[in-house]
C-alpha positions in Angstrom: 45.8 175.0 179.4 48.1 172.9 181.7 50.3 172.1 178.7 50.8 175.8 177.9 51.6 176.6 181.5 54.2 173.9 181.5 55.6 175.1 178.2 55.9 178.6 179.6 57.6 177.6 182.9 59.9 174.8 181.7 62.6 176.9 179.9 63.0 179.2 182.9 63.0 176.3 185.4 65.6 174.4 183.4 68.0 177.3 183.0 69.8 176.8 186.4 70.5 173.2 185.3 71.4 173.5 181.7 72.1 177.2 181.1 75.8 177.1 181.8 76.6 173.9 179.9 79.4 174.7 177.4 78.1 174.9 173.9 80.1 176.8 171.3 78.5 177.3 167.9 79.9 178.8 164.7 79.3 182.5 164.1 77.3 181.6 161.0 74.8 179.7 163.2 74.3 182.7 165.4 73.9 184.9 162.3 71.3 182.6 160.8 69.2 182.2 163.9 69.1 185.9 164.7 68.3 187.0 161.2 65.5 184.4 161.0 64.1 185.8 164.3 64.4 189.3 162.9 62.5 188.2 159.7 59.6 186.8 161.8 59.5 190.0 163.8 59.5 192.1 160.6 56.6 190.1 159.2 54.6 190.8 162.4 55.6 194.5 162.3 54.5 194.9 158.7 51.2 193.1 159.4 50.3 195.2 162.4 51.5 198.5 160.9 49.6 197.9 157.6 46.4 196.9 159.3 46.6 199.7 161.8 47.3 202.4 159.3 44.6 201.2 156.9 42.0 201.2 159.8 43.2 204.3 161.6 44.0 202.0 164.6 46.7 203.7 166.7 47.1 200.7 169.0 47.9 198.4 166.1 50.4 200.9 164.7 52.0 201.2 168.1 52.3 197.4 168.4 53.7 197.3 164.8 56.2 199.9 165.9 57.3 197.8 168.8 57.9 194.8 166.6 59.7 196.9 164.0 62.1 198.2 166.7 62.7 194.7 167.9 63.2 193.5 164.4 65.7 196.3 163.7 67.7 195.6 166.8 67.7 191.9 166.2 68.7 192.4 162.6 71.6 194.6 163.7 72.5 192.0 166.4 72.7 189.3 163.7 74.5 191.4 161.1 77.0 192.5 163.7 78.0 188.9 164.6 81.8 189.0 164.9 83.5 187.0 162.1 80.6 187.2 159.6 80.3 190.7 158.2 82.2 192.6 160.9 85.1 192.0 163.2 84.9 192.3 167.0 82.5 195.1 168.0 80.3 196.3 170.8 77.2 196.7 168.7 76.4 193.0 168.8 75.9 193.2 172.6 74.1 196.5 172.6 71.6 195.5 169.9 71.0 192.1 171.4 70.5 193.5 174.9 68.2 196.3 173.7 65.8 194.4 171.5 63.6 192.8 174.1 63.5 195.6 176.7 62.8 198.4 174.2 60.2 196.3 172.3 58.5 195.4 175.6 58.5 199.1 176.6 56.8 200.2 173.4 54.2 197.3 173.6 53.4 198.4 177.2 52.6 201.9 176.0 49.6 200.5 174.1 47.5 200.7 177.2 47.8 204.5 177.5 44.5 206.0 176.4 46.3 209.1 174.9 48.1 206.8 172.4 44.9 205.0 171.2 43.3 207.8 169.2 43.1 207.5 165.4 44.6 211.0 165.0 47.8 209.6 166.6 48.4 207.3 163.7 50.5 209.7 161.5 52.7 210.7 164.5 53.2 207.0 165.5 54.2 206.1 161.9 56.6 209.0 161.8 58.2 207.9 165.1 58.5 204.4 163.9 60.4 205.5 160.8 62.5 207.9 162.9 63.5 205.0 165.3 64.4 202.8 162.4 66.6 205.5 160.8 68.4 206.1 164.1 69.2 202.4 164.5 70.3 202.3 160.8 72.6 205.3 161.3 74.1 203.8 164.5 74.8 200.6 162.6 76.5 202.5 159.8 78.7 204.4 162.2 79.8 201.3 164.0 80.5 199.5 160.7 83.1 202.3 160.0 84.3 202.6 163.6 83.9 199.1 165.2 85.4 200.0 168.5 83.2 203.1 169.1 80.7 201.2 171.3 81.8 199.0 174.2 80.4 195.5 174.7 77.5 196.4 177.0 75.6 195.1 178.8 77.8 192.1 179.8 75.9 189.2 181.5 75.4 189.6 185.2 76.8 193.2 185.2 75.0 196.0 187.0 73.6 197.3 183.7 72.4 193.8 182.7 70.6 193.3 186.0 68.9 196.7 185.9 67.9 196.0 182.3 66.6 192.6 183.3 64.5 194.0 186.2 62.9 196.7 184.0 62.3 194.2 181.2 60.7 191.6 183.4 58.4 194.3 184.9 57.3 195.3 181.4 56.7 191.7 180.2 55.0 190.8 183.5 52.6 193.7 182.7 52.0 192.4 179.2 51.4 188.8 180.5 48.9 190.0 183.1 47.0 191.9 180.4 46.9 188.9 178.1 45.8 186.5 180.9 43.0 189.0 181.9 41.8 189.0 178.3 41.9 185.2 178.1 39.9 184.9 181.3 37.1 186.8 179.4 37.4 185.4 175.9 38.7 181.9 176.5 40.3 182.1 173.0 43.3 179.8 172.7 45.1 182.4 170.6 45.0 184.8 173.5 46.6 182.2 175.7 49.2 181.6 173.0 50.1 185.3 173.2 50.6 184.9 176.9 52.9 181.9 176.2 54.9 184.0 173.8 55.3 186.8 176.3 56.5 184.3 178.9 59.1 183.0 176.4 60.3 186.5 175.5 60.7 187.2 179.2 62.7 184.0 179.6 64.8 184.9 176.6 65.6 188.2 178.2 66.8 186.4 181.4 69.1 184.2 179.2 70.5 187.3 177.4 71.2 189.2 180.7 72.7 186.3 182.8 74.3 183.8 180.4 77.3 184.6 178.2 78.1 183.3 174.8 79.5 179.9 174.6 76.8 178.3 176.9 73.6 176.5 176.2 71.5 179.1 177.9 72.8 181.7 175.4 71.4 179.6 172.5 68.2 178.8 174.5 67.6 182.5 174.8 67.9 183.1 171.1 65.5 180.1 170.4 63.0 181.5 172.9 63.2 185.0 171.2 62.3 183.4 167.8 59.5 181.2 169.3 58.2 184.1 171.5 57.9 186.6 168.7 56.1 184.0 166.5 53.7 183.2 169.3 52.9 186.8 170.0 53.1 188.3 166.5 51.0 185.8 164.5 48.0 185.7 166.9 48.0 189.5 167.4 48.0 190.1 163.6 45.3 187.5 163.1 43.2 189.0 166.0 43.1 192.4 164.3 41.5 190.7 161.3 38.5 189.5 163.4 35.2 191.4 163.4 35.6 191.6 167.2 39.3 191.7 168.2 40.2 191.0 171.8 43.6 192.9 171.7 45.3 190.8 174.4 48.4 193.0 174.6 46.3 196.0 175.4 44.1 194.2 178.0 41.2 196.6 177.8 38.4 194.2 176.9 35.4 194.5 179.1 32.7 192.0 180.0 30.2 194.3 178.3 32.0 193.6 175.0 31.1 190.0 175.3 27.4 190.8 175.5 27.5 193.3 172.7 29.1 190.8 170.3 28.1 187.5 171.8 28.6 185.4 168.7 32.2 186.6 168.2 33.3 186.2 171.9 31.0 183.5 173.3 30.7 181.2 170.4 27.9 179.7 168.3 26.2 177.7 171.1 25.1 180.9 173.0 24.0 182.5 169.7 22.0 179.5 168.7 20.1 179.6 172.0 19.5 183.3 171.7 18.2 182.7 168.2 15.7 180.2 169.5 14.6 182.8 172.1 14.1 185.4 169.3 11.9 183.0 167.5 9.9 182.4 170.7 9.6 186.0 171.9 11.7 188.9 170.5 10.9 191.1 173.5 12.3 188.5 175.9 15.5 188.3 173.8 16.0 192.0 173.9 15.3 192.0 177.6 18.0 189.4 178.2 20.6 191.3 176.2 19.9 194.5 178.1 20.0 192.7 181.5 23.3 190.9 180.5 24.9 194.2 179.5 23.9 195.9 182.7 25.0 192.9 184.8 28.4 192.9 183.1 28.8 196.6 183.7 27.8 196.3 187.4 30.2 193.3 187.8 33.0 195.5 186.4 31.9 198.3 188.7 32.2 196.0 191.7 35.6 194.6 190.5 34.6 191.0 190.0 37.3 188.7 188.7 37.4 188.3 184.9 36.3 184.6 185.0 33.2 185.6 187.1 32.5 188.4 184.6 32.4 186.0 181.8 30.1 183.7 183.7 27.9 186.7 184.4 27.8 187.7 180.7 26.8 184.2 179.6 24.4 183.7 182.4 22.8 187.1 181.8 22.2 186.3 178.2 20.7 183.0 179.0 18.9 183.7 182.2 15.4 183.5 180.7 16.2 180.6 178.3 13.8 178.5 180.4 10.9 180.5 178.8 11.3 178.3 175.8 9.2 175.8 177.7 6.5 178.3 178.5 3.5 178.2 176.1 3.1 181.2 173.8 -0.4 181.8 175.0 1.0 182.5 178.5 4.2 184.2 177.6 2.5 186.7 175.2 -0.8 187.1 177.1 -1.8 190.8 177.0 -3.7 190.7 180.3 -3.2 189.5 183.9 -2.1 186.0 184.4 -4.2 183.4 186.3 -2.7 181.6 189.3 -1.9 178.5 187.1 -0.4 180.6 184.4 1.8 182.5 186.8 3.0 179.2 188.2 4.0 178.1 184.7 6.1 181.3 184.4 7.7 180.7 187.8 9.0 177.3 186.5 11.2 178.9 183.8 14.4 179.3 186.0 14.4 175.5 186.8 13.5 174.7 183.2 16.4 176.8 182.0 18.8 175.1 184.4 17.6 171.7 183.2 17.9 172.7 179.5 21.5 173.9 179.9 22.3 170.7 181.8 21.0 168.6 178.9 23.1 170.6 176.4 26.1 169.9 178.6 28.5 172.7 177.4 27.7 175.2 180.1 29.4 175.4 183.5 27.5 174.8 186.8 28.0 178.5 187.6 26.2 179.6 184.5 23.4 177.1 185.2 23.2 178.4 188.8 22.7 182.0 187.6 19.9 180.8 185.3 18.2 178.9 188.1 18.6 181.5 190.9 18.0 184.8 189.3 14.5 185.1 190.9 15.7 184.3 194.4 15.5 186.9 197.2 17.6 187.6 200.2 14.7 187.0 202.5 13.9 183.6 201.1 10.7 184.6 199.4 12.1 184.0 195.9 11.9 181.0 193.6 12.4 178.2 192.7 14.4 177.1 195.8 13.6 179.8 198.3 17.3 180.2 199.3 18.4 183.1 201.5 21.2 185.4 202.4 24.7 184.0 201.9 23.3 181.1 199.9 22.9 183.6 197.0 26.2 184.3 195.3 27.2 187.9 194.5 26.9 187.4 190.7 23.4 186.1 191.2 22.5 189.2 193.3 23.8 191.4 190.5 21.8 189.6 187.9 18.6 189.8 190.0 18.9 193.5 190.5 19.5 194.2 186.8 16.7 191.9 185.8 14.1 193.6 188.0 15.4 197.1 187.0 15.1 196.3 183.2 11.6 194.8 183.7 10.5 198.0 185.5 11.9 200.5 183.0 10.6 198.5 180.0 7.1 199.0 178.6 4.7 196.1 179.2 1.3 195.4 177.6 -0.3 195.9 181.1 1.6 199.1 182.1 3.8 201.9 180.9 7.6 201.9 181.5 8.8 203.3 184.8 11.3 206.1 184.9 14.8 205.1 186.0 14.4 207.2 189.2 11.2 205.4 190.2 12.7 201.9 189.4 15.9 202.7 191.4 13.8 204.0 194.3 11.9 200.7 194.4 15.2 198.7 194.4 16.5 200.9 197.3 13.3 200.3 199.2 13.8 196.6 198.9 17.5 196.5 199.9 18.0 193.8 202.6 14.8 192.0 201.9 15.0 191.3 198.2 18.2 193.0 196.9 21.9 193.5 197.9 22.6 197.2 198.7 26.0 197.0 197.0 24.5 195.8 193.8 21.8 198.4 193.8 24.3 201.2 194.5 26.6 200.0 191.7 23.7 199.7 189.2 22.7 203.3 190.0 26.2 204.5 189.3 26.2 202.6 186.0 22.8 204.0 185.0 23.8 207.6 185.9 27.0 207.3 183.8 25.1 205.9 180.8 23.0 209.0 180.6 19.6 207.2 180.9 18.9 208.6 184.3 19.4 212.2 183.3 17.8 212.0 179.9 14.7 210.3 181.2 14.4 212.7 184.1 14.7 215.7 181.7 12.0 214.1 179.4 
């Protein structure tokens, strides 16, 4: 992580010191570097467009369109290199200056819900083809009339600075989306996409402030090539996963981690859940429902993404300590004796200890497992902590755990209705439960339809 942050920041930080060092290269070198960049971009465009069209995935097609437009502009930028195929012309500046801002603008559109629907795929494919035809036509006209387009934007001109400001805003948005996604998935490829976005933004800075004949000019072209590779390859590979994270879109939710735990949270969590299924399938289903509700409530309350990931993992594993409870007690159909109930009460501490022995879980996850039966008034277990000693994520998990237990059928009682369960939670606000968490849970339950459907039944 630290290495990638350094790699993202170092080119921009070094630009004031090395950017204006004189470095003149042959036109053929510029031609080769830019055409190579366009080729990498074309490969990403083809991969995204093909996968998106085959799956009816409008977001992938839109990303493919962004890369195809960038590839087209970069290709024109390379082909228009003065002294190779054409003489002096303004197209080389226009195409080079437009590639990154226009591509970034199209990528940013992937977050719009209206452009995500499968029925949008044909229209997006048509727009992609139309855009490429326009660029090709423009190139043909300039090839015949080289002086038709002026050399704009020139570095540090007003047009260049406006383009830079808009482009940085777009790439900043994309970087934020990608980092938000990484905070949930912890996939290195998602972080690699963020690095690529940072390099593309720095490449745009170089293009808009440094003129040809300086080291910064060549640095910008190198960053374009590296950035497109770092963004394109992981994004194409991500779409081939059973559970893609879509880092450029940034719409992954904590609930998705719970719904596909093996894909997002790794084999360790899945292995523990498998052991819980073998022990008691009803407990496994309970933990999945609780984790899903807790993730939804955490989203409702606007918790940071790193906390939401902890809540998802902790929710799935909160009852893992029941692996230490004898089957005769865990599956007993009648009332528990005092000794048996004490054995049940030991499962939070047992789960905390088990995860500590495994060693791959954070202290925050272990805390959730240990504290999910604590109460605000100190009458919970195993520690009897009170009030501010109980973290907000723990309060969320506690509320969701009790709610699911109440609305689930037990061998010793029928399931409660959501209305009745929520009424009990509201009655215990301040003593056992946090009022914010109860209110957020009620909003989530109402939106899910469970509240209304159960009431109608």
